[in-house]
N, C-alpha and C positions, 0 to 999 in steps of 0.2 A: 234549538236543535242544531241550527246551522253553525252557531258559535262552538258548540261541542265538537262537531265534525272537524272544524278548522283547527281547534286546539289539539284534537286527537292526531290529525295529520302532522302538525308541527312537532308534537311529542314523538311520534314514531320516526319522523325524519331526523330529529336530533339524536334519538337512540341509535338509529342506523349509522349516523355519522360518527358518533362516539365509538360504537362497536367496530366500525371500519378503521378508525384511527388506532384502536387498541390492538387489533389483530396483527400478529407478526407477519411480516412479508418476507418470503424467501429471498427475493432479489435485494431487499434492504440489508439482510445479513451478508449476502455475497458482496455487496458494495462496501460494507464495513470491513469485511475481510481484506478486500483489495486495498482500501484506504489504509488499514493498519499495516499491511505489507509494505506499501509505498512509503509510509512514515518511517518504518524501520530502515528501509533502503536509503532514504535520503535525509536522515537526521543524524548528525554526528560527524565523526566517530566520538563517542563518549569515552570516559576514562576506562571503563571495563573493556570495551572493544580495543582501545589503543593498547592497553596492557596485553591483550591477547595477540595483537599484531606484532608486538615487540619480541615475542618468543622466536627463538631460532629454529623452530620446527615448522614444517609445512602446515600441519593442522594440529596445533596444541590443544590440550584438554580444555583450556579456558575458552578457546574459540568454539569448540564443539558445544560446550555448555551454553555459550551465548546463542548459538544457532538453535539448539534444542529449546531454549527458553523463548526466543523471539520468533522463530520461523516454523518450528514443528507444528504448532496448532493451526497454521495458515496454509501450509502446502502439503500435497500428497506425499512427495518424496523429496525431502530436503537435500539428500546426497546428490540426486540427479540434478536438482536446481543449482547446487554448488558447482558441480562439474560443468554445467552449461553456462556458468558465469551469470546466473540470474539472482544470486544471493551474494551480497557483500562486495561486488565488483567495484562499485562507486565508493563505498566506505574504505576499502583497502587503498585505492588510488588517492583518495582524499587524505588518508593517514600518511601515505608515503610522500606526498607533495605538500603537506602542511595546510590543507584546506579544512574548513568546517562546512558541512552541508546542512541545509534547512529547507524543507518544502514550504513555499509561501502560499500555494494553492493546489488542491488536488481535486480533479473532476473525474468522475467515473460514470459512464453511461452504458446501460444494458443494451446489448444487441440481441440477436436471436441465438438459440442453441447454446446457452450458458456462456456466451462470449460477452466480454465487457471491454469497451474501449476506455482508455484512461489518458489523462494529460496531467502532468505535474510541472509546476513552475518551481525550479530548484534554485535557491540562492547558494552560491559557493563563495566563501570568504577566506581571505588570506591577507595578513599584514594590514588589517583595517580596511581593506578594499573588498567590496561585495559586487558580484556580477550575477546574472541570472541566465539560466538555460531552461528550455522547455523539453521535457522528456515525455514521449507518448508511445503507446503500443496497445496491445490487445492481450487479454488474459482469458483462459478457459478454466472453469471450475467443474469439479465432478458433482455427483448427486449429494455428496456429503458436505459440499460447500468449501472444498479445499482447492487451492490453485494447482492446476495440472500443468499448464503450459503458459509461457509468455512468448509472444511472437509479434512480428511487425514492429519491433522496437526501434525508435528513432530517438537518440539521446540529445538531439539538438547541438551536437558538437561538444557536449560536456566532458567527455573523456579527453578529447584533444585539447580543450581549453585548460584542463587541469594539468595536463602533461607539461605545459610551458610555464 
């Protein structure tokens, strides 16, 4: 009888553990959204984005298509984010100055009230030379899991370093 009770406790514990691991967690989805956003921001520019930046128009259709494809699912209002320089600022500068960006490490930690602190180690390369900067900040998401604001951003001097 005692062995049966122990086996039953082990079985129920294992089932609870499996169920807990399989259950989707809202914060995990939000972390994935932020990680995806940061990967887009700090990877490239790729050929598609470079072609869009080459256009002689401020916001060519190719750029709009790129933003719609890569950012629209992640942010509440991509136009506001573009106007606030929270989308493609680093990519555009990297393109203009001949750099390639690559995130080497992305950490996202949930705070309270849908706020998430992030830190990204960004490698920026040009002419065979690679350097690293750490970009950090805080993002807020809405109830739908879309990025609403980016604030307290510190780019670790990345913009200034790429300007030279």
